C-alpha atoms as one frame of an Amber mdcrd trajectory, in Angstrom:
protein
  45.719 -67.132   1.080  48.490 -66.753   4.139  51.404 -66.314   1.889  49.753
 -63.145   0.600  48.692 -61.851   3.937  52.130 -62.291   4.979  53.237 -60.004
   2.370  51.100 -57.540   2.501  51.104 -56.989   6.774  53.729 -56.941   8.921
  52.191 -58.795  11.955  55.177 -58.068  13.994  55.915 -54.893  13.559  52.557
 -54.049  14.132  52.302 -56.181  17.242  55.515 -53.790  18.636  53.928 -50.331
  17.421  50.378 -51.729  19.121  52.675 -51.829  22.118  54.163 -48.540  22.339
  50.281 -46.817  21.428  49.204 -48.849  24.088  49.806 -46.540  27.102  48.456
 -43.004  25.304  45.616 -44.507  24.390  44.896 -45.963  27.960  45.834 -42.586
  28.924  43.060 -40.947  26.651  40.398 -44.000  27.822  41.172 -43.180  31.696
  41.013 -39.215  31.092  37.922 -39.287  28.299  39.771 -36.748  26.759  40.693
 -37.440  23.525  43.801 -34.269  23.536  45.723 -37.417  24.804  45.515 -38.857
  21.409  47.666 -36.559  20.403  50.791 -38.044  22.028  50.227 -41.065  19.730
  51.295 -38.808  17.004  54.851 -38.374  18.598  54.741 -42.273  19.818  54.346
 -43.564  16.315  56.690 -41.139  14.758  59.732 -42.223  17.266  58.524 -45.952
  16.727  58.847 -45.464  12.961  62.296 -43.761  13.447  63.601 -46.125  15.631
  62.386 -49.336  13.639  63.553 -48.190  10.046  66.085 -46.413  10.413  67.701
 -47.919  13.328  67.446 -44.645  15.943  68.703 -45.832  19.173  67.572 -44.510
  22.378  69.852 -40.968  22.722  68.283 -40.872  19.057  64.946 -41.463  20.365
  65.216 -38.605  22.582  66.946 -36.277  19.903  64.024 -37.335  17.334  61.602
 -35.898  19.908  63.270 -33.163  20.606  63.053 -32.082  16.805  60.031 -32.795
  16.280  58.633 -30.742  19.048  61.126 -27.613  17.333  59.367 -28.321  13.970
  55.920 -28.495  16.201  56.995 -24.818  17.863  58.170 -22.887  14.821  55.474
 -23.720  12.570  52.971 -22.614  15.270  54.303 -19.585  16.192  54.473 -18.693
  12.385  51.188 -19.649  11.365  49.354 -16.616   9.907  52.239 -15.179   8.545
  51.870 -15.601   4.679  55.771 -15.198   3.918  57.420 -17.271   6.822  55.079
 -19.944   7.283  55.723 -21.173   3.624  59.405 -20.260   3.788  59.837 -22.231
   7.272  57.820 -24.974   6.042  59.539 -25.539   3.374  63.041 -25.257   4.726
  61.614 -28.288   7.233  60.760 -30.455   3.968  64.169 -29.772   2.789  66.157
 -30.935   5.736  63.804 -33.751   5.747  65.347 -34.940   2.362  68.588 -33.904
   2.897  69.223 -35.691   6.178  69.313 -39.221   3.197  73.244 -37.482   2.743
  73.916 -39.448   5.556  72.220 -42.452   4.053  69.101 -43.379   2.449  67.347
 -45.203   5.367  67.243 -41.852   7.109  64.405 -40.481   4.704  61.639 -42.089
   7.164  63.500 -40.218  10.129  63.197 -37.025   7.838  59.699 -37.625   6.513
  58.320 -38.700  10.294  59.990 -35.467  11.331  58.404 -32.971   9.532  54.974
 -34.332   9.102  54.257 -34.863  12.405  55.469 -31.507  13.483  53.715 -30.118
  10.806  50.099 -32.014  11.835  50.457 -30.712  15.439  51.511 -27.368  14.165
  48.489 -26.513  11.857  45.540 -28.880  13.985  46.409 -26.916  17.486  46.047
 -23.589  15.646  42.730 -24.880  13.873  41.569 -25.640  17.189  42.320 -22.373
  18.606  40.580 -20.763  15.665  44.023 -19.129  14.483  44.673 -17.585  18.054
  48.119 -17.933  19.528  48.042 -17.852  23.334  50.444 -19.132  25.802  48.351
 -22.139  26.409  49.585 -23.574  23.156  53.346 -23.680  24.370  52.447 -24.977
  27.510  51.711 -28.609  25.935  55.422 -28.974  24.837  56.375 -31.043  27.979
  53.452 -33.504  27.985  54.352 -33.899  23.747  57.940 -35.323  25.222  55.547
 -38.132  27.259  54.664 -39.398  23.516  57.964 -40.444  23.461  58.476 -42.412
  26.613  57.016 -45.394  25.179  59.532 -45.620  22.203  62.650 -44.736  24.297
  62.152 -47.871  26.778  61.524 -49.864  23.755  64.386 -48.610  21.875  66.373
 -49.111  25.314  65.272 -52.748  25.240  66.042 -53.558  21.515  69.672 -51.503
  22.333  70.882 -53.525  25.621  69.445 -57.069  23.769  71.728 -55.906  20.478
  74.841 -54.973  22.444  78.035 -57.042  21.314  79.523 -58.479  24.098  82.394
 -56.667  25.924  81.187 -53.193  24.455  81.154 -50.431  27.578  77.505 -49.761
  28.469  78.082 -46.173  28.286  79.548 -45.941  25.109  77.255 -47.835  23.526
  74.326 -46.024  24.474  75.743 -42.679  23.551  74.933 -43.737  19.634  72.204
 -42.058  17.985  71.643 -45.227  15.234  72.368 -48.622  16.183  73.524 -51.337
  13.649  73.898 -50.906  10.193  74.880 -47.749   8.372  71.925 -46.167   6.684
  72.500 -47.433   3.629  73.418 -45.479   0.308  74.588 -41.827   0.786  72.099
 -39.864  -1.930  73.685 -36.052  -2.287  71.707 -35.159  -5.139  70.433 -32.110
  -4.657  67.203 -32.170  -6.869  65.016 -34.107  -4.855  65.999 -31.463  -2.069
  65.033 -28.239  -4.094  62.124 -30.202  -5.350  60.394 -30.858  -2.291  61.045
 -27.309  -1.219  59.598 -25.414  -3.993  56.542 -28.056  -3.953  55.918 -27.241
  -0.423  56.407 -23.492  -0.228  53.974 -23.638  -3.396  51.400 -26.141  -1.643
  52.146 -23.534   1.923  51.605 -20.534   0.583  48.440 -22.082  -1.456  46.956
 -22.684   1.812  47.816 -19.439   3.471  46.139 -17.687   0.715  42.953 -19.942
  -0.291  40.578 -20.739   2.551  41.401 -24.507   2.278  40.671 -26.525   5.587
  43.093 -29.243   6.664  45.300 -27.576   4.589  48.019 -29.778   6.160  46.844
 -32.779   3.855  47.632 -30.722   0.706  51.218 -29.601   2.067  52.689 -33.110
   3.463  51.142 -34.963   0.128  52.919 -32.491  -1.478  55.972 -33.590   0.072
  54.938 -37.419  -0.137  55.061 -38.160  -3.893  58.603 -36.273  -4.061  61.145
 -38.597  -4.572  63.000 -40.717  -7.378  62.246 -39.787 -10.879  59.129 -39.057
 -12.276  57.697 -42.446 -12.817  58.184 -43.242  -9.292  56.382 -39.610  -8.273
  53.824 -40.288 -11.001  52.847 -43.993  -9.391  52.967 -42.335  -5.238  50.187
 -39.960  -7.322  48.173 -42.643  -8.643  48.477 -44.799  -5.705  47.504 -42.058
  -2.812  44.608 -40.819  -5.226  43.688 -44.512  -5.535  43.629 -44.961  -1.871
  41.555 -41.846  -1.470  38.842 -42.385  -3.678  38.304 -45.639  -2.329  39.032
 -45.373   1.889  37.501 -42.154   1.835  33.502 -43.567   0.657  34.329 -46.133
   2.912  35.014 -44.155   5.835  32.196 -42.158   5.234  29.918 -45.113   5.232
  31.460 -46.650   8.438  30.878 -43.296  10.376  27.384 -42.875   9.156  26.877
 -46.895  10.834  29.118 -46.751  13.578  27.755 -45.164  16.536  28.855 -41.649
  18.007  31.245 -42.584  20.818  34.479 -41.530  22.145  35.187 -44.933  21.872
  34.936 -45.408  17.990  36.626 -42.272  17.764  39.661 -43.180  19.300  39.931
 -46.753  17.980  39.796 -44.859  14.093  42.257 -42.304  15.531  44.845 -45.135
  16.636  43.970 -47.836  13.788  44.901 -44.975  11.496  48.373 -44.049  12.795
  49.026 -48.258  13.176  48.132 -48.213   8.965  51.620 -46.685   8.902  53.487
 -49.783  10.022  50.900 -52.108   8.961  50.967 -52.787   5.328  53.432 -54.341
   2.625  51.360 -51.931  -0.239  51.216 -48.722  -0.250  48.176 -48.179  -1.969
  46.146 -50.813   0.467  48.048 -48.815   3.778  47.197 -45.091   2.438  43.133
 -46.287   1.799  42.781 -47.906   5.053  44.532 -44.539   6.501  42.199 -42.443
   4.573  38.819 -44.946   5.723  39.915 -44.703   9.231  40.898 -40.803   9.184
  37.203 -39.922   7.771  35.391 -42.790  10.533  36.804 -40.009  13.336  36.133
 -37.122  11.062  32.540 -38.348  10.868  32.032 -39.825  14.020  33.245 -36.289
  15.382  30.504 -34.809  13.822  32.020 -33.688  10.012  29.578 -34.129   7.276
  30.346 -35.461   3.731  32.071 -31.802   2.674  34.704 -32.761   5.344  35.131
 -36.122   4.077  35.384 -35.052   0.205  37.932 -32.326   1.120  40.529 -35.181
   1.805  40.218 -36.473  -1.528  40.460 -33.210  -2.446  42.949 -32.099  -0.726
  45.790 -35.308  -1.302  44.782 -35.336  -5.268  45.884 -31.413  -4.938  49.067
 -31.962  -3.017  50.327 -34.852  -5.092  49.870 -32.810  -8.364  51.793 -30.067
  -6.839  54.347 -32.883  -6.293  54.335 -34.186  -9.446  54.247 -30.780 -11.590
  57.087 -29.730  -9.503  58.817 -33.056  -9.893  59.018 -32.295 -13.986  59.779
 -28.591 -13.760  62.697 -28.891 -11.674  64.259 -31.879 -13.575  63.491 -30.352
 -16.315  65.218 -26.946 -15.491  68.219 -29.284 -14.075  68.791 -30.720 -17.113
  68.537 -27.763 -19.198  71.008 -25.868 -17.178  73.255 -28.382 -16.727  73.271
 -28.873 -20.502  73.556 -25.050 -20.951  76.683 -24.026 -18.923  78.504 -26.507
 -18.977  77.530 -28.449 -21.932  76.465 -32.269 -19.687  75.317 -33.372 -16.800
  76.169 -31.506 -13.542  76.223 -32.267  -9.754  72.714 -30.920  -9.648  71.664
 -33.483 -12.220  70.851 -37.145 -10.352  72.249 -39.981 -12.433  69.046 -41.516
 -13.154  68.751 -38.552 -15.228  71.721 -39.085 -17.604  72.754 -41.779 -19.910
  76.174 -41.707 -18.451  74.749 -42.246 -15.068  72.457 -44.655 -15.706  75.319
 -47.301 -16.976  77.560 -46.174 -14.020  74.988 -47.207 -11.593  74.623 -50.820
 -13.275  78.324 -51.085 -13.344  78.625 -50.307  -9.419  75.613 -52.280  -9.330
  76.622 -55.704 -10.678  79.888 -55.131  -8.880  78.647 -54.539  -5.579  75.881
 -57.371  -6.377  72.696 -55.294  -5.175  71.795 -51.752  -3.607  69.880 -50.261
  -1.087  66.566 -48.496  -2.552  65.153 -45.477  -1.177  61.584 -45.996  -1.003
  59.718 -45.370   1.658  56.381 -46.317   3.077  55.740 -43.185   5.327
């Protein structure tokens, strides 16, 4: 039992995440203002970038700036039914294309795009679809959300500094430690996520879909790898939503409608991003705690059901575009050059599969591209 629990829960990372979230949670409790919890999204995102991608202190600051840039651009462009989908697709594409520098950077890309998108759409909905200068006044405060991670990164970075390495040059590094893993140069996942996110965002803009960010990032989240991997990710997210949402709704009805319960649910949902080894367990727990927060805040069964609908719809969009783009890439390669082209990833061709096996045997193993974000 203990071994099984150890495989499913990352105890050390969970403790570190709880420590970096503690300052913003304390501010929210002290000020009695749940708006401070928005800083926690920046905190956990920069923390994940530091933990999974080895982002150094200077990189933490750059990561926070990138999140706030995505937030600002998407916030200002909302309401434009053409510009907003295009810009959202561009940022999603960049979040995947970053893996050209190493597969480990996929987490960094994901947790730049997703928090920027979430905050932009959340703030826009909170202001009833109206832009005003007050929204941009929160930008300096968003930087404060990265300070706990910056402190942790400075401590980790300092302890890992090789003897004799000059401190100024060492702390100028953006990524610490080993290289970012296998470089992924295939364009098919990049094109797929751009097309899926553009379609999902356009759908959200045209149709009256509340919490449309769930559709968009669900479409982006399932893209990656082959059709089997995408189908598995979609299945895991759907199971997590179908199980977690009813549990969250029941717990929300039983829980007292207090700020403490709301805050604990929000923070707990952020901790599930790093707590579990199992993706379906982590996502199901996250859905449960998000719905608890929704119900405690006054949302009803309709808002809870939206979580399931949006997650399943977004996953379906990502799956369909994965199949469609991959089929088009294979067909185009056969028609134009009579064989696999650079657009087609190696797993789609028999030659590529043999090369991959030979390379893996020669290198005695390789780095995967899984991402549990």
